[in-house]
Each structure stands twice: as C-alpha cells, then as structure tokens.
N, C-alpha and C positions, 0 to 999 in steps of 0.2 A: 504494499500499500504506499502511495506516494505520501511522503510527510505533508502536513497541511502548511507548515511555514518555511520559507527562508530564513536562515540562521547565519548573520554575517557578524564577523568581528572587526571592528573600525579601531585603528591605532592612530591617533594625533600627536603630533609633536611640534612644539615650538622652540625656536632658540635664536636669541640675538647673538649672532657669531662676530661680531666687532670687526667685520670686512677680513676676517681670517680666511684661509684656503679650505676648500670642500675636504672632508675628511678621507682618508684612505680606507679600502675595504674592509680591513680589521676594525678600524675605528667606527666605521658604520654598524659593525655587528655588535658594539656596545649600545649604542642608540635604540636597536631593535628589541622587541620582548622576546624573553628566552623561552617561553611556553607557549603553546598552542599555535596554529595558525592564523594568518589575517588576510582576511579578505579585502580591505580596502586601507591604504595608508594615506595619511595627509600630512605634509611636512610644510610648515610655516617658518620662514627666516625673515629677519630683521637684520639690517645693516650689512649684507652682502655687499662685495667691493663694487662702489659706483665710480663715477668719472665720465668724462666726454666719451672715450672709447667703448666702455662697458655699457654705456647709455644707448649708443646708436647699435651696437649688437646685438641688445635687448629687444629691438624691435623686428629682427630678423633670425634671432637664435634663441635658444634657451639659454638662461644665466648659467654661470659654471656650477652652481649647487645643484639647479634642475638636472644638467647635464650628469654630472657625477652620481646622482640617484636612477637615472636611467639607465646608465652603464652597470651598477649594481644590481638594480632591481628586476631587470629584463632577463637576466640570467637565471631568476628565480621564478619565471612564469607570471610576472607582473607587468603589466604595462601602463603606459602614461595616460590617464584619462584627460588631463589638461594641466598646462601651467601657465601662470599668469603673474607679472611682473610690473613693479612702476618702483623705479629708482632702487633703494635698497631694499623693498619689501616683496617678498617672493612665496608664492603658494604653488605646490605640486601635488597632486591627487593621483595615486595609482590604485589598480585593482587587479585581482587575479583575472587571467585571460577566460577563464570559464564563465565569468560574470559579464563578458563584453557585450553580448546579445540584451540584455537586460540594463545596462546604464545607457540611459538616451537623453536627447534634448540637453545637450551640454552647452552651457555658455560662462563666460568670465567678466569681470566687471572690476572696474578700479574706482578708487575715491581718493584724491589727493585732498590732505588737510594742511601740510607743513608750507610755511612761507605763502600763506593767503591761498594756498591750494596749487601754485604755480609749479612748484619745483618737484614735490611728492616724496619728500622726506618723511613725512608722517602721514598715515591715511591707512586705507584698508584694501586689500585685494580679495577676490572672490571667486568659486567656482560653484556653479549651481548645477544640478543633474537630477533627473528621475532616476532612481535605485530602485528595480523593482517595482515602479509605479510611485513610490514616494519621493516627495519633491524635497531635496536636502541641499542646504548651503553651506560650504564651507568657506570661512572667515576669516583671514590671517589679517591682524591689524597692530599697527604700530602708533601709540597714543604720544601726546606731548608729554616731554620729560620734566623733571625738577620736583621736589617734594611740593614746593608751594603754589606749584601749577595744577591743583585739582581741577579748577574750574576749567581748564584749557583740555584737560582728557575728558571731561562730560561734554565740551563743545565739540571736539573730535568724535566721539560716539553720536551725537544728535546728528552732525553732519553726515557721518555714512550712511546712517539707517534713514537718514530723509532724503538724502541725492542719489544714493545708490540702488539703480534698477535695471532690471534684465528685460528680454525680449518680451512683449505683451505685458509691459509697465509693471510685470511681479517686482516686488520689493522684497528685501531680505526677510522681513516679518511675515511675507506672505508664504514661506516656506514651512512646510510642516515640521522639518526638524531643521536646526541652525546649531552648528558647531563652530563656536567662535573662539579664537585663541592668540595668542600673540604676545608682545612685550606691552602689555596694556600700561605699563609704568605707574602704576599704583602704588603708594607709599603708606609707612606705618606713620600715624600721626603721633604728636605728644609726646611719647616716651623717648628718652635719650639715647643717644649711638651705644653707652655703657649699659644702659639697661636692657636694650635690644640684644647685644652681644651675649650678655648673662643669660638671658631666657633662651637663645640658641644653644647655649652650652650647655643648659641643664634640661633640653629639649622642651622646655615649657611655652610651646607653641600656642597654645590657646589663650594665654596671657595676651599675645601679641595680635591676636585675631580682633579682639574688641576695639582695637585701632587701626585697624586694616581700612583703608579708603574704599577699595571695590566691595567690601562687605558691608558697609555703611550704604553705599549707592544701591547695592541689591535688595536692601530694605524698601527703599522708597522711589528710586528711580524710575520713569514709567517703562523705559525699555530693559534697564538693568535687572530689575525686579522681578522680570519674567525669565530671567535664566538661573540655572543650577550649576553649582560648583560641588567637587568632592572636597574632602576634609585635605587642608594644608597641613599634612603629617610628615614634612621634610623642611630642611634648613631652607631660608629665603635664598633666591637664585641671583641676587644682585647686593651688592656690586663686589667683585673679586679682582684681586690682581691678576691679570692673565698668567696662565700658566702655574697658579697655584690654587690652595683650598685658602687661602687667607682673604679675608675681607679688607677692602680699600684702604692702602696705608699711605696713600697720596696726600699732599696738603688738603683736600677738600674733605677727606676722610668720610664719605658719605653713608647713610646709615644703610644698613641692610633691610631689603624689603622683598617681598613676591611679587616681582613686577611680571614676572611670566607666567601666564595663567592659560586654562583651559577651560570655558563654559558650554554648557548646552542649554537649548530651549526646545521645547516640546509647543506646536501651537497651542495658545491659550484657549481657543476653541474646543480642542480635544478634551483638556483639562476640566473646562466647565461643561463638559457632556452636550455640547452645542453640535458637535461632529462625533462621529464614532472612527476613531482611528483604526488602521489596518495594520500598525506596528505597536511594537514596544521596545523601549531602550531601556538598558539596565548597564548601569556603572559596574566594571570590572572591579571588584575589590581590591584595593592596595595597589592597585594599578597607576594611581595618579603620584608621579614621584619625580624626581631631578635626577639630572644622571652625572655626580659629582666627578666621575672620573674623565669626563670630557673638559678639558681646562683651556683650551686655547682662546677662549674669550672671557670678557668681565662678566658675562652672565653662565650660567649652567642651564641646559637644554631642559625641558620640562615634557612628558608625554603622559598620555592616559588612554585607556582602552575602553572601548565599550561594545555591547552584544545588542545586535539591533535584529529584531525578530518580525519578519514581514509576512503577513498572511498572504497565500498565494491564490492568484485569480488567475483568469483566463489573458487577461491583459499583459500578463508578465512573460507568456509565450514569445518566443524568437518570431519576428515580423518576416526574417527571409533566411534561408539556408543557403549556403554556397559550398560547392566543392569542383576538384578537379575531375575531369573523367579521363581514365585510361591514364598511360604512361605520358610524360612528359619529357622532352629533350631540347637542349639548346638547339636554335635556327630551325624548329619545327613548330608549326602551329600547336597552340594549347587548346584544349576541350575543356568549357566550364558548364558546369550545370547549376542553376539558379532556382531555388523554389520559393516562390513568393507567398507566404500564407495568408491565410483569409485577412482580407481588409487592408493589406498593404499594396500600394503601387509605388513604382519608383517615379521620380522626378526629374525634371531636366537640371544636368549638371551633376546628377549621382555617378558615382565612378565605381569600377572595380581596380582594386590595385594588386600587386603583387609584392609581399613582404618576406624577408628573411624570417625563418621560424621563430627567433627569437624576438618575438614582436616589441617595438620599442613603444610607438606611438602611431597614430594615424599618418603623420607627416614623412615618416621614414620609410618609404616604398622604392621599390627596386624599378618599377613603372607602374603606369596606370592608364585607363581609357574610361572616357565616359560611356555610359549605357546609351543603347539606341533611345532615340527621342521617344517617350510615352505618347499615346494617342492625342491627349489634350495639349501636346506641346508640338504637333507635326508643323505648324505655321510659324513657330518662334526659330528665329535665326539664332545661330551658335557658332561663333568663330572656332570654338575650339574643336566642335564636330567635324569642322571643314578642313583642319589643319592636316595636311600631307604629312607632316613628319611624324604623325602619331599612328600607332596600330589601330586598325578596325575591330570592333565587335560585330559579329554577326548575330543579330538577335532574332529568334523565331520562337514565336509563340506556337506551342504545341497543338495540333488539331485535337479537338476533343471528340468523343464517341456519342453516339446520340443517347445512350444511356448512362454517361458520366453525371455526376452529381456536381450541379453548378456551384456548389460551396467548396468544392474540392481544391486544394493549392493549385496555383499556377506554376507551370514549369517553363523556364528558357533555357535553352542551350547555345552557347557563346562560344567564339573562337577568339583566341588572342594571338594576334601575328606573331609570325616566328622572328620577325625583325626586333623585337623587343625581348625575347627570350634567348639572353645570349650567356649567361653564367651559370655552370651548374651548382648545385647545393640542395639544401633542405628549405623550401619556401611554405607560405600560406598564401591563400587567397582572401582578401577582404573585400566588404561593400560599405561603400561611406555613402550616408544619407543626408544631403543638403538640409531636408527640413529637419532633421534632429540634429545636426552638426555633431555627428559622432560615427564612427564604426558602427553598424548594427549587425555584422553577421562576421564571422571568420572562420576558416577551413580548418580541418586538422592539417598536421604539416604533411607534405609530399616532396618526392625527390624530383629535382630536374636533372637527368644525366646529360 
C-alpha cells in the first residue's frame, strides 16, 4: 500500500562568512548533518566576497559559494533547485534528484535595504517553489548591524515583507510555509559584556534570552510574531576573532549575541482553522545548533532541521515522463520518448536538454532543443526554432485507436539530431517547462557510446 504522505527532511544553514573562501570538501562535511538522509538543503550566506569583478560575474554565473556547493552536492545525487544573490547575500536550495518532478513553479526575488536600497549590502534574497503542491519560501536575510540599531533591523524586515513579491503578486506572507534565516543581527540588550560572557561560560543561556531583541519582537511585531524558533541552546555565534573560539578582543570588544537565526512560519490561516493544511512541519529535536569547529569567520554557522510531512494528492504526480529509446551513440540520431500526463501540454519554448548524469542544475546542459510548436502556438514566430545551427526534434503525436481511452496519457516520439551528440559518457534527458520555470522531468541515466 502506498504511503499516504510524502516525508521530507529539510536542512537549513546560515553563515556570515566574512568574505572567506568557500569550504573544502572535508570542511563541508562538518556543516552537514551526521545522521539521517536530507531531502532538501537550503544554504544562506552573508558577506560573501564582493567587488566590481564579483558583482559583474554574479549576473551571469553562480557565486563562488554556490558553485562550491554544486560541485560537492551533485556527487551525492542532489541538484540545484535555484540560486539567487544580491551583493554579499546568497541563497542556494538543493534537492535529491528523485524529488525533481514534484518541485515546480520556481521563482527568485531580491530586496535591497542597505544604503537606501541602492547597493544591496543589506536586504533579503528568496527562492519560492511548490514542493509536492505546498507553497514554500526560503528567505535569507542580512539586516542592519550594531547594538543600538534595533529600529533599523525592524525597518529592514518591514521593507522586505512589504516590497518582495513573486509572479502573480504573491508575497512572502502568502506562502504556506516560510523558512527565514540569516544574519538577522539582533543583539542582547541591557546586560554588560562581562555578564554575557559569564552567562555563556556557565551555559546559562535562558538568562540572556530575556534580553534578546528578536525574542522581544517575536512577541509583538506583526510579522515576526507569526514566526517560531527552536531553543537557543548553544553559544552565541557572534562576534569571534577569526580562526579562534575567542569572542571579540578588538578595541570595540563587541558583546556576544545570537545574530544568526533560523525561523519558520506556517500560514496563520492554517493555525486559525480557516484553511485545512495538507502538511505538518516538525522541528527535529536538538538539531538547532552552531558549528563552532568552523572558525574562518567572525560568525559561527548555524543550522536547523525539519521534518515536512505532506499528504499525497493526485496533483503531486509527475506531469511528464521522459526517457531515451534504444541505444545512443555519438554522431547518430537519438530517440526520445515523452509521455505527457493528463492535463499537461507543452508550451512555446519548452525544451529537452541532455545533461551529464551527475545533474548539477537546469542550466548546465550538454545540448538542448526546443520542443515542437504546440497547436495553440502554430502561428507564433520563434527565432530559436528557425535557427539552422540547432538540431531539430521531430515531434509526432501517436495515432490513437478507436477504442483508446481519451484520458490516457499522450506519447510523443522525438529525434535528437546526431550533430549535437558528440561526446560519449553517461547522460540524462531533462524536460524544462517555461510555465513552471524548472525541470519537470528527468530520465534515468543512460550511456552514449
């Protein structure tokens, strides 16, 4: 009997890296959970290296931290759902390849709040997606600094939630689930530095919670009060002397604080009983922690894990299936079979792409081709489809027998021209939907000889 629920483990990590270089492979191992499989990873970074050259590159390439994560996780059967960056704020979300057909309608958004919003040294970046039908937003924020600038942080929060919107005018608050994390920069009020250090030494964290600025706002602020947070049962993550476990010994001797946080929000209508949720979210006990062994920044990384349980519905089924037909060889036409499931029709500029078997993301393909024009686009011009330099796909809808069920899936057989099949190896085929802004199908690996 099929399980009634989809069970997903989500791992969220945030780190102000202080312009340090990306981790090596063995260091990334320290950041990941040691127990249990993870289905979705979300990594938020702040203060990645910026400058004129890095900023220009960010418009056309992934930032260096995103690229390092892709290199690391693609070898573990994870692919990049999407990555987004504004200046030093970066967010990358990954999932196991097996979930690819069920993660759709992917969008990104940014909101600059620093220096009157012009430069983007503070603000937020977000990835929005439908995960097995549930509308989820991953939001990485870097809010205004300094102990006395609490009002500035609240102004940043208000601006991000007021101005950030996605296609169809959906706001962050409209999502079923929001995971908000980052260097939120909230500090500890009133207590002296000496008292805070002594409380940390004695592990008397609860004494400090009462003066934590964020906890205060989570009781009364119209947005922050709708969020939850696990217990802060670890040493404050800021500010350290880099490459040590020693709190700030500079002239400023900043007071330690839990600046780096992970929050979650289930839509209030679910909690109020106005809508029946199709999911539950459970914090994984004792998973909210810092990673003190990673010392290259003046902040320590923070991570948290969640179990997301989503009720199965028919809408979660794949919308299309794709596979190679027969053997493929270099410089020979490749045969493709596509099965369009009930209710799905391709759109202009959808395409089929050939990927290395260690799928990295939808952009890193070996070659691609637009699918044939759909009937409702037959009069629509398309420069791409008339480009002689690209191979053609010969799309032919199979004829139906008189006794065929009209609700059966529709099968298309396609040819990928030999001129683009040039390198032997292990590959996959992927189908990209422009309407859903993502890959919606991926084949099993197959060999090109």
